[in-house]
C-alpha positions in Angstrom: -8.0 22.8 -1.1 -5.6 19.7 -1.0 -6.2 16.7 -2.9 -4.0 13.1 -1.7 -3.9 10.0 -4.4 -2.8 7.2 -2.5 -1.6 9.3 0.0 0.6 11.2 -2.4 -0.6 15.3 -2.9 -1.2 15.9 -6.2 -2.3 19.0 -8.4 -5.5 19.1 -9.7 -6.8 21.5 -12.4 -10.6 23.1 -11.1 -11.3 24.9 -13.4 -15.2 25.7 -13.7 -15.8 23.9 -10.8 -18.2 25.8 -8.4 -19.9 23.4 -5.6 -18.2 20.2 -4.0 -20.8 18.3 -6.7 -18.8 19.7 -9.5 -15.2 19.0 -8.3 -16.7 15.2 -7.0 -18.1 14.7 -10.7 -14.8 16.3 -12.2 -12.5 14.0 -9.9 -14.9 10.7 -10.4 -14.4 11.5 -14.2 -10.6 11.7 -14.2 -10.3 8.6 -12.1 -12.3 7.0 -14.5 -10.3 7.8 -17.4 -7.4 5.9 -15.3 -9.3 1.9 -15.4 -9.6 1.3 -12.3 -11.2 1.1 -9.0 -11.9 3.6 -6.7 -11.4 2.2 -2.8 -12.0 4.9 -0.8 -12.8 9.0 -1.4 -12.7 11.5 1.7 -13.8 15.1 1.8 -12.4 16.5 5.5 -11.9 13.0 7.3 -15.8 11.8 6.5 -16.3 9.2 3.5 -18.1 11.1 0.7 -21.1 8.9 0.4 -22.6 9.7 4.1 -22.2 13.2 3.6 -22.7 14.1 -0.4 -26.5 14.7 0.2 -25.9 17.6 2.6 -22.2 18.9 0.9 -23.3 18.7 -2.5 -24.3 22.5 -3.0 -22.1 24.3 -1.2 -18.6 26.1 -2.2 -15.6 23.5 -2.7 -13.7 26.5 -1.4 -15.1 25.0 1.9 -13.1 21.7 1.4 -10.2 21.7 3.1 -8.6 17.8 2.0 -10.3 15.4 -0.3 -7.7 12.1 0.0 -8.8 9.5 -2.4 -7.8 5.6 -2.9 -7.7 4.3 -6.4 -6.1 1.2 -7.6 -5.1 1.1 -11.1 -6.8 -1.7 -12.9 -3.9 -3.7 -14.3 -2.3 -3.5 -10.5 -5.9 -5.5 -9.5 -6.2 -8.0 -12.4 -2.6 -9.0 -10.6 -4.2 -10.0 -7.4 -7.3 -10.9 -7.4 -6.9 -13.2 -10.6 -3.8 -14.9 -8.9 -4.5 -18.7 -8.6 -3.4 -18.8 -4.5 -3.5 -15.6 -3.0 -2.0 -17.0 0.3 1.0 -17.9 -1.9 1.2 -14.4 -3.5 1.5 -13.0 0.7 3.5 -15.5 1.6 5.9 -13.7 -1.4 5.5 -9.8 -0.6 6.2 -10.4 2.8 9.2 -12.0 2.5 10.5 -8.9 -0.1 9.5 -6.8 2.5 11.8 -8.7 4.8 14.6 -8.7 2.2 14.1 -4.7 1.8 13.7 -4.2 5.7 17.1 -3.2 6.0 17.2 -0.8 2.8 14.5 1.0 4.6 16.1 1.3 8.0 19.1 2.9 5.5 17.1 5.8 4.3 17.9 8.7 6.6 21.2 7.3 6.3 21.2 7.0 2.7 20.0 11.4 2.1 22.4 12.6 4.4 24.8 10.5 2.7 23.2 12.5 -0.7 22.1 9.1 -2.1 18.0 10.0 -2.3 17.7 8.6 -5.4 17.9 5.5 -4.3 16.2 6.5 -0.7 13.7 7.0 -2.5 13.4 4.0 -4.5 13.8 1.9 -1.8 10.3 3.8 -0.3 8.4 3.7 -3.1 9.2 0.3 -3.7 8.0 -0.6 0.2 4.7 1.6 -0.2 3.7 -0.7 -3.1 4.2 -3.8 -1.6 2.6 -3.0 1.2 -0.5 -1.9 -0.7 -0.5 -5.1 -2.5 -1.1 -7.0 1.0 -3.5 -4.8 1.9 -5.3 -5.5 -1.4 -5.2 -9.8 -0.9 -6.2 -9.2 2.6 -9.4 -7.4 1.7 -9.7 -10.3 -1.2 -9.4 -13.1 1.9 -11.9 -11.7 3.2 -13.9 -11.3 0.7 -14.0 -14.8 0.1 -14.1 -15.7 3.3 -10.3 -17.6 3.5 -9.7 -15.1 6.3 -12.2 -13.5 9.4 -11.8 -10.0 9.5 -12.1 -9.8 12.9 -9.2 -12.0 13.2 -6.6 -11.2 15.7 -3.0 -9.3 13.7 -1.3 -8.4 17.3 -3.3 -7.2 20.6 -4.2 -4.0 19.6 -5.1 -4.8 15.8 -7.7 -6.8 13.9 -7.6 -7.6 10.1 -10.3 -5.1 9.8 -8.3 -2.3 11.6 -5.0 -3.1 9.9 -5.2 -1.6 6.2 -6.5 2.3 8.7 -3.4 1.8 11.2 -0.5 0.9 7.9 -2.8 4.0 5.8 -2.4 6.3 8.4 1.1 6.5 9.0 1.7 6.7 4.9 0.2 9.6 5.4 2.6 11.3 8.2 5.2 9.6 5.7 3.7 11.5 2.4 3.5 14.9 4.9 6.9 14.2 6.0 8.6 14.2 2.3 6.5 17.0 1.3 7.2 19.0 3.7 11.3 17.7 3.0 11.7 16.3 6.8 13.7 13.3 5.7 14.5 12.2 9.0 11.1 12.4 10.2 10.0 10.1 6.6 12.7 7.7 8.1 11.5 7.2 11.4 8.2 6.8 10.6 9.4 3.6 8.1 11.8 2.2 10.8 9.5 2.4 13.8 6.2 2.5 12.3 5.8 0.6 9.4 7.9 -2.2 9.7 6.7 -3.0 13.4 3.1 -3.1 11.3 4.7 -6.0 8.5 6.2 -7.6 11.7 3.2 -8.2 13.2 1.2 -9.2 10.4 4.5 -11.8 9.6 4.4 -12.9 12.6 0.5 -12.6 12.9 -1.6 -16.2 13.1 -1.7 -15.8 9.5 1.4 -15.1 8.5 2.5 -18.8 10.6 -0.1 -20.1 8.4 0.9 -19.3 4.8 
């Protein structure tokens, strides 16, 4: 069984667990110690709350993959307590614009034996993208933007997090398989266009 936390594979001891219920209880207990918020919890691609009653007593060995997104409390406060979330969104989008060339150089940096720099650039980008998604969520919940507002021809505000997270998962899989060229291509040809789409949307222009 694979466990992914915020799109990154983690090693987790499951001693003493037998059922799906045992595993989820152990993970929830562990995450609660992290002082934050569980944003999503999927088992083999399905939301936990929709399938838990049906599978809770099954052996956990039947699970292939658990995917969790979790936001630390300090991070949440920095976004949800900010007096002007739209200004914060503009700040992050401007920062991402400055990082574009660094991200485009990811594969080159790897080949030139500068992996530390490449990975740091990637980590910075991922962290800021997740901040953007959190700001969009706040703006929706506060009715400052509509969930069905268009970002581009294909994506609405509500669709955008899924599209972004799908590419982040692919990047982490590529890195786990040491396929650094693939990871670089995903950054340049999938992630950056998604960032540009938000920046060039009416949302980006309004701020």
